N, C-alpha and C positions, 0 to 999 in steps of 0.2 A: 444303592448297591449299581454295582459295574456300569454305573455314570460316566460320563466322560471316555466312552471309548470311540474314538475318533480315529479312522484308520491313517496311519501314518508309515513311512517307509525312511529307515534311515539306514545309508549305504555309505559304505567307505570306499574312498579310492583303491585302486590297485596297486598295490606295491607297500600300504600301510601296514605297518609291522604288527600290526594289533593282532593276537590268535583269531584264526575262523574259528564260529560258534556260532550253531542254530538251535532253537526251541521248537518242536514240531508238537502241538495240542490239537492231537486228534479229538472230535467233541461227538458221539454218538447222539442222534436225533429220536423220536418215537416216529415224526412223519416228516416228510420233505418238503417243508414248506419256507419261503424265507430266504434266509442266509444265519449264521453263525458269525458274531460280533465277540472277538477278545481283545484281554489284556492282558500285559504282564506286568508286573508291581512288585515295587519294591515296600518293606513293613511299612513307614511313612506313611504312604501314598494306599495303603492296600485298601484297594475295590471305591478309591475316589478318584486317585492320579495316576494313570499309567504311564509307563515308562516308554513304553509301546504299545500300540494298537495295530488290531488286522481285522479284516473282513476275509468271510471263505465261503462259497456256494455250497451246496449240499449237493454230495454226488451218492447213489443210491441212500442210506442214512446217516452217511459220517460228513462231517467236513474237517479241513485240516487247515489251522493258523498258522502260520510259518514267520518266527520271529530271529532275524539276524543280527550277528555283532552287537550282543550283549557284553556290556563287561562283565569280568569274573564276578562272581557274589551269587547271593542267596534273593531268590523270586519267590516269588506265587503268580500263578496266573489264575483269570476266570473267563468266562463265555456266556453267552445267552444266544438262544434261539430267538432271533428277530421273525417272526413268523411273519408279521405285517409290513415287513421293508420302511418301518418309517423312524428305524434309527435312531431308535427309543426304547430300554429297558421298561416296559409297562407293568405296574403295578394296580391291584385292584384300588378300590376304596379305602380298603381296612389298611395298604401299603405292602401286603402280600404280594408276593410276584404273578403277575399274569403269565407272563412267558417263562419257558423250561431256560434252567439255568444248570451251570455247575463250575466246579474248581477245579485245580490240580491237586493229584493225589484223590481226589473225590471224597473229602469230609462234607457233610451237612450240616448246619449250624443247629440249635435248639430253639433258642430264643432269638434270632437274627445269624447275620451270616457266620460260616466259620472261620476259626480264627487265619491268621498269617502262618502261624508254625504250624498250623495243621496240614497245611497245604504249600508247605514251601518246597523248593528242590534247590539244589544248587546248579550253576553252571559255569565249566571251564572251558579247555578248548573240545572241541567237537559237537558232537549232536545228542542233544535233551529229547527224547522222544517221551511223551507223555499222555495220557487217554483219561475222559471223564465223559459221566455220560450226562445229558442234559435231561431235567425231570423235574 
């Protein structure tokens, strides 16, 4: 889960006729250690292949990841606190997450990650503001 969260920046040239949009994902954490890595996903790549990735510093107990210029459509976002700053989503020997994580709209999976549908949001023109609590 949340593998392949490499920070990427995709911009558009000025004068581009696409609508401007952005997603701001604010992630609350328990302790301000490390940084937060985030990704925005389409259904087919949910928690495996992000459309865009981002990293954010923790200020107070919140980090905000920004994703700009996504195509209009349905997405879901995931984030984790990289407490030891190793760039990986660490797991225990049983495969359970060792670092706090969350997904957009806040659902938690029962026996695995939450579904794309439970975390889904729509992007069109303008700003989409989302919050989640990494635990």
